[in-house]
N, C-alpha and C positions, 0 to 999 in steps of 0.2 A: 318111274323112278324118281323124277324130280318132285312129283307130288308126294311120294312117300318120305323123301328127305326133308321136305319142308314141313311135313306133318310131325316129324320128330324134333324139330327145333323148339327150344324152350320159349315159352311165351314171356314177353317182356313184362316186367313188373311195373305197374303204373302207380305212382304215388298219388294220394288223394290231393286234389287241388283245394287249398284253403279258401274258405269263404271270404269275399271282399270285405265283409263287416269285421271279420277277425283281423285282417290286415290293417284296417283303419284303427283298430284298438291297439295293435302292437306297435306301429310306427308312430313316434312322437311328431307333433307338428313342428316344422322348421320355419324359422322366420325368414322372410325374403332377404337376400343378400346378393352380393356380386357373384356372378357365375364363376365357379372354380376357386373362389376366395374364401377366407375364414369368415365365420359368422361374427357379427358385431358383438362386442362384450358389453353387457349391461351392468353398470355399477350399482351397488346397493345404495340404499338411502343414506346410510351413515358414511359411506365412502364419498358420496357427493357433498355431504355436509362438511366433511373434513377438508376436501379439496377447495370448497368455497371459502372456508375459514382461513386456510393457508394462503390462498390468493388475496383475500382481503388484508391479511396481516402484512404480506409482502408489499402490497400497494400502499399501506399506511406507513411502513418504515421508509419506503422509497420517497414518498411525499415529504415526510419529516426530514430526511436527509437533504433533499433538494432545497427545502425551505431554510434549514440551518446553514447550508452552504451559501445560499444567496445572502442571508443576513450577515454571515461572517465575512464574505468577500465584498459586500457593499460598504460605502462610506458610513460613518457613524450616524445613526438616526435614532428616532424615539424607540422603535421596537428593539433594535440591537442593544440599546442602553438599558431598556427595561428588563430584557431577558438575557443580560450579559452572563450571569452565573449559569443559566441553563445551556447557553451556547458553548461556553467553555467546557462544561461537563460533557456535552455531546461531541464537540468537534476535536478538542485537544485530549491527548497528544497525537492520537493515531490518525485522525481524519482532518488534520490541519491543512489549510489552503495557503498556497504560495502565489496567489494571483489576486488581482483587483478587478472589480466589476467594470470600472471605467478607466482601465489602463494602469500599468505599474507606475510607481513613483520614479522619476528620473534620478540617475546616480549623480550626487552632488559633491562627492568627496572621493579621494583615493585612499583606500584602506590598506595598511601594512600591518601584518601580524608577526610578532617575534615571540620566541619561546626560549626558555632556559630550564635546566634541570638541576636537581640537588641530590647528593648521595647521602648515605647514612651518617657520614662524619660531618655533614654540614657544608661541604665544599660545593660551590656553585660553578656551573659552566658559563661560558660566554653566551651572549644572546645570538640566537640563530634566526635568520629571516626566512620564515616559512613562505611568505608571499614571493620572495625572490626565487625560492626553489621551484615553485609552481610556474612562475613567469619564465624561468629558464627552460622548463619542460615544454612550454607551448611556443617559445620563440622560434621562428623560421620553420614551424611545423605546419604543412598545408592542411592537415586534418588533426588539430589538437584535441586532446581529451577534454570532455566536459567536466570531469572530476578535477583536473588540474586548473581549469579556467574558473570554476565557480564553487567548488566544494567547500573550500576554506571560508570564502567570503560569505556564502549563504549560511554556513553553520555559525559563524560569528554574529551575523545579523540576527539569526534566530535566537541566539543566547542573549544578546543585549536587548532585544525587543520583547523578550518573555517577561512575565511577571516574576519578580524576585522570589525565590524559594518555591516556585511552582513545579509541578511534575515535568512540564515541558522543559523548563530551564535546567533541571537536574539531569534530564536525559541528554540534552545538548551538551552540557558540561562533560559528561562521561564520553560523549562522542568526540569532543575536542581533545580530551586526554588521549583517547585512542589514536586520533589523527596525528597528534604531536609525536607519540611513541612510534607510529609507523613511519613518519617522515624522518625521524632521527634514527630509526633502526635500533631501538632499545626494547628489550623484553619487559613484559609486565607479568608478575613482579620480577625485579632484577636488582642490579647494583644501585640504580637510582630510585629514590623514594618519593620525590615530589617534582612537580612541574609548575611553572609560572608563565603567564601570557602577558604580553604588552601590546597595545594597539596604538597605531599612529594614524590619525585621520587628518588628511591634508585637504582642505576645501578647494574645489576647482575654481580658478579665478573667473569672475564674471567677464563678459565681453568688454573690451576697452580698458581693463585694469592692467597695471604694470607691476612687476615684481612678484615673487612667490608668496603664497599665503602661508602663515605659520601653522604648523601641525598641532593637533591636540592629542596628547598621549594619555593613556589610561592603563593602570596596572590591575591585574586580578590577583587575588591571594594565592598562596601556594596550595595547589591541589595534590592530594596523595596519588601516587602511582601504585595502586593496589589492584588485585584481581576483581574487586567490586566495581572499579571504574572501567574495566576493560577486560577483554579476553586474554588469557595467558598465551604466550608465544613460545 
């Protein structure tokens, strides 16, 4: 009985085994790589050329920036004087440096900045001491704001040390107008149409001297309080 039942079972169909030569033709050759990891990507020739050119351009711009920064921050020398126009074009106004290669210049005077405004009728306000406002903000403060300590002084020095009529000086002038409007709490544009600055520079007395040093004052012309000089509020 068992023999008869087994004789009635269907015979299993056997698929033909492909020839090993056919398998070699069908399967592409794989490059050796890490086990279980992706195969390395091979860049085309033009991709390698573009990457090399981009890396060379970045290295060239970085070297030029470092050289220009070094010349701009170093004391006046033959190279900086010879290429002064090129340095100003590259560094100012956006990449200007506020440090010196051999240490900063020591502060030799006490600077006081005052401001007043004028309305459309020509009426002028009293002088307001902006330096005193910042000084009062940092007095007895264990962690004073860097803006209250140095913002006005550095902006004024940047304006006075810039070339007259240059792009840098015009940008700093607009910054000073915005600064005065913010400290005084007046909108731009608004009821006031112009602002004027006065500076008082009092030299620090040398060691052993007696008596206060007379200050040197300077007046700036009236600058318009318009939206071109600052953002509207």
